[in-house]
Backbone as CSV, one residue per row, in Angstrom:
resi,resn,N_x,N_y,N_z,CA_x,CA_y,CA_z,C_x,C_y,C_z
1,MET,-31.030,10.851,25.233,-30.900,9.761,24.280,-30.275,10.252,22.971
2,LYS,-30.736,11.380,22.480,-30.170,11.907,21.244,-28.699,12.257,21.417
3,PHE,-28.354,12.781,22.599,-26.973,13.142,22.857,-26.062,11.920,22.786
4,GLY,-26.514,10.784,23.340,-25.716,9.568,23.296,-25.497,9.090,21.873
5,PHE,-26.529,9.174,21.052,-26.390,8.796,19.651,-25.425,9.721,18.935
6,TYR,-25.542,11.006,19.195,-24.669,11.984,18.554,-23.212,11.732,18.922
7,GLN,-22.947,11.477,20.208,-21.575,11.205,20.649,-21.033,9.936,19.989
8,THR,-21.854,8.891,19.905,-21.439,7.642,19.271,-21.132,7.874,17.800
9,PHE,-21.997,8.602,17.123,-21.798,8.896,15.710,-20.535,9.723,15.502
10,LYS,-20.337,10.714,16.339,-19.150,11.577,16.248,-17.879,10.750,16.456
11,THR,-17.911,9.823,17.414,-16.767,8.956,17.677,-16.491,8.049,16.476
12,MET,-17.542,7.506,15.872,-17.367,6.643,14.696,-16.718,7.414,13.558
13,ILE,-17.161,8.637,13.312,-16.598,9.460,12.241,-15.134,9.759,12.528
14,HIS,-14.804,10.056,13.767,-13.423,10.347,14.151,-12.525,9.133,13.912
15,VAL,-12.977,7.962,14.326,-12.191,6.734,14.147,-11.998,6.444,12.663
16,GLN,-13.039,6.585,11.864,-12.929,6.323,10.433,-11.978,7.304,9.769
17,SER,-12.003,8.562,10.160,-11.109,9.533,9.546,-9.662,9.249,9.933
18,GLU,-9.429,8.804,11.168,-8.072,8.428,11.565,-7.587,7.226,10.772
19,GLN,-8.470,6.270,10.525,-8.087,5.101,9.740,-7.717,5.502,8.333
20,LEU,-8.431,6.438,7.750,-8.107,6.898,6.403,-6.772,7.620,6.376
21,MET,-6.493,8.392,7.411,-5.236,9.140,7.450,-4.045,8.221,7.663
22,THR,-4.228,7.103,8.372,-3.122,6.193,8.629,-3.053,5.074,7.597
23,ARG,-3.949,5.101,6.650,-3.964,4.080,5.608,-2.661,4.166,4.797
24,PRO,-2.012,3.031,4.585,-0.756,3.062,3.840,-0.987,3.480,2.388
25,LEU,-0.202,4.423,1.966,-0.274,4.871,0.586,0.968,4.398,-0.135
26,GLY,0.777,3.816,-1.274,1.901,3.312,-2.033,2.382,4.337,-3.043
27,PRO,3.383,3.970,-3.774,3.925,4.854,-4.799,3.016,4.873,-6.024
28,GLY,3.333,5.736,-6.945,2.621,5.754,-8.211,3.187,4.710,-9.158
29,LEU,2.410,4.364,-10.151,2.834,3.355,-11.127,4.105,3.784,-11.846
30,GLU,4.186,5.043,-12.214,5.366,5.531,-12.933,6.627,5.403,-12.082
31,GLU,6.508,5.706,-10.794,7.656,5.592,-9.891,8.114,4.139,-9.763
32,VAL,7.172,3.222,-9.687,7.508,1.797,-9.602,8.184,1.340,-10.895
33,ASN,7.635,1.743,-12.027,8.231,1.356,-13.312,9.662,1.878,-13.436
34,LYS,9.906,3.095,-12.983,11.274,3.650,-13.017,12.206,2.822,-12.147
35,PHE,11.721,2.400,-10.984,12.535,1.583,-10.087,12.900,0.263,-10.753
36,PHE,11.938,-0.379,-11.374,12.202,-1.677,-12.006,13.136,-1.531,-13.204
37,THR,12.927,-0.535,-14.027,13.810,-0.358,-15.187,15.216,0.047,-14.746
38,ALA,15.339,0.801,-13.667,16.661,1.160,-13.139,17.402,-0.071,-12.630
39,ASN,16.663,-1.101,-12.257,17.256,-2.356,-11.792,17.272,-3.426,-12.885
40,ASP,17.205,-2.973,-14.134,17.293,-3.848,-15.315,16.188,-4.892,-15.380
41,PHE,14.997,-4.504,-14.987,13.813,-5.342,-15.142,12.790,-4.585,-15.954
42,PRO,11.974,-5.300,-16.711,10.994,-4.604,-17.556,9.935,-3.877,-16.733
43,ALA,9.464,-2.782,-17.296,8.415,-2.004,-16.636,7.166,-2.850,-16.426
44,GLU,6.938,-3.830,-17.294,5.769,-4.699,-17.144,5.807,-5.449,-15.814
45,GLU,7.002,-5.843,-15.390,7.123,-6.526,-14.094,6.827,-5.551,-12.964
46,GLY,7.209,-4.301,-13.164,6.856,-3.269,-12.191,5.355,-3.103,-12.084
47,GLU,4.667,-3.215,-13.217,3.207,-3.115,-13.202,2.578,-4.280,-12.444
48,VAL,3.127,-5.468,-12.629,2.622,-6.633,-11.895,2.788,-6.399,-10.388
49,PHE,3.974,-5.936,-9.993,4.241,-5.615,-8.583,3.263,-4.557,-8.075
50,PHE,3.123,-3.478,-8.835,2.257,-2.378,-8.430,0.815,-2.829,-8.229
51,PHE,0.266,-3.520,-9.207,-1.140,-3.918,-9.113,-1.365,-4.998,-8.056
52,TYR,-0.354,-5.827,-7.808,-0.461,-6.815,-6.740,-0.622,-6.109,-5.395
53,TYR,0.304,-5.199,-5.109,0.242,-4.509,-3.823,-0.911,-3.513,-3.756
54,GLN,-1.300,-2.958,-4.877,-2.467,-2.074,-4.898,-3.717,-2.859,-4.485
55,ALA,-3.832,-4.065,-5.007,-4.973,-4.920,-4.663,-4.929,-5.329,-3.190
56,MET,-3.731,-5.409,-2.619,-3.566,-5.778,-1.211,-3.631,-4.544,-0.311
57,ASP,-3.965,-3.387,-0.886,-4.051,-2.117,-0.153,-2.709,-1.756,0.477
58,TRP,-1.635,-2.074,-0.240,-0.261,-1.820,0.193,0.001,-2.421,1.567
59,ARG,-0.442,-3.685,1.689,-0.159,-4.480,2.885,0.528,-5.768,2.428
60,ASN,1.353,-6.324,3.305,2.030,-7.568,2.944,1.106,-8.753,3.174
61,GLU,1.636,-9.938,2.996,0.834,-11.151,3.116,0.304,-11.363,4.527
62,ASN,0.953,-10.748,5.513,0.526,-10.865,6.908,-0.472,-9.780,7.307
63,GLY,-0.808,-8.909,6.370,-1.759,-7.844,6.658,-1.137,-6.582,7.234
64,MET,0.175,-6.571,7.344,0.867,-5.396,7.876,1.128,-4.398,6.745
65,PRO,1.052,-3.103,7.040,1.315,-2.102,5.999,2.736,-2.210,5.464
66,VAL,2.879,-2.029,4.169,4.201,-1.996,3.544,4.802,-0.635,3.881
67,ARG,5.831,-0.630,4.679,6.453,0.624,5.122,7.429,1.159,4.072
68,ASP,8.139,0.250,3.412,9.161,0.642,2.433,8.914,-0.136,1.153
69,TRP,8.246,0.501,0.204,7.891,-0.213,-1.019,9.131,-0.573,-1.829
70,ARG,10.198,0.212,-1.717,11.426,-0.114,-2.463,12.046,-1.413,-1.948
71,ALA,12.000,-1.617,-0.647,12.500,-2.876,-0.073,11.624,-4.037,-0.539
72,ALA,10.304,-3.819,-0.572,9.399,-4.870,-1.063,9.669,-5.160,-2.531
73,ALA,9.946,-4.118,-3.317,10.251,-4.309,-4.738,11.585,-5.033,-4.909
74,SER,12.562,-4.703,-4.077,13.857,-5.401,-4.139,13.687,-6.883,-3.823
75,ASP,12.867,-7.190,-2.830,12.574,-8.595,-2.510,11.876,-9.276,-3.680
76,TRP,10.960,-8.566,-4.311,10.230,-9.088,-5.471,11.224,-9.443,-6.583
77,ILE,12.142,-8.516,-6.858,13.150,-8.725,-7.908,14.055,-9.897,-7.532
78,TYR,14.472,-9.966,-6.288,15.313,-11.069,-5.839,14.620,-12.403,-6.051
79,ASN,13.327,-12.459,-5.710,12.583,-13.709,-5.881,12.381,-14.076,-7.349
80,LEU,12.397,-13.095,-8.231,12.333,-13.414,-9.661,13.598,-14.089,-10.151
81,ASP,14.716,-13.686,-9.586,16.022,-14.233,-9.993,16.335,-15.572,-9.347
82,HIS,15.714,-15.863,-8.222,16.089,-17.068,-7.468,14.933,-18.004,-7.297
């Protein structure tokens, strides 16, 4: 009985550690601000973008991980203009 519990616990820890390793990591705030200012947008808008996606755990509206944050930022900038 103890062995079964130990195996279950070990499996849970393994799955959780894999989830942490595959968790999407976004860019730093400074990198985002540089991207926005390089595209002639204020750094404040970069902060809005950064904190929005940070709150979403760097996932899009469909729950999928953001693979290319620069593409997401370009879309963000495009939507500001249009």
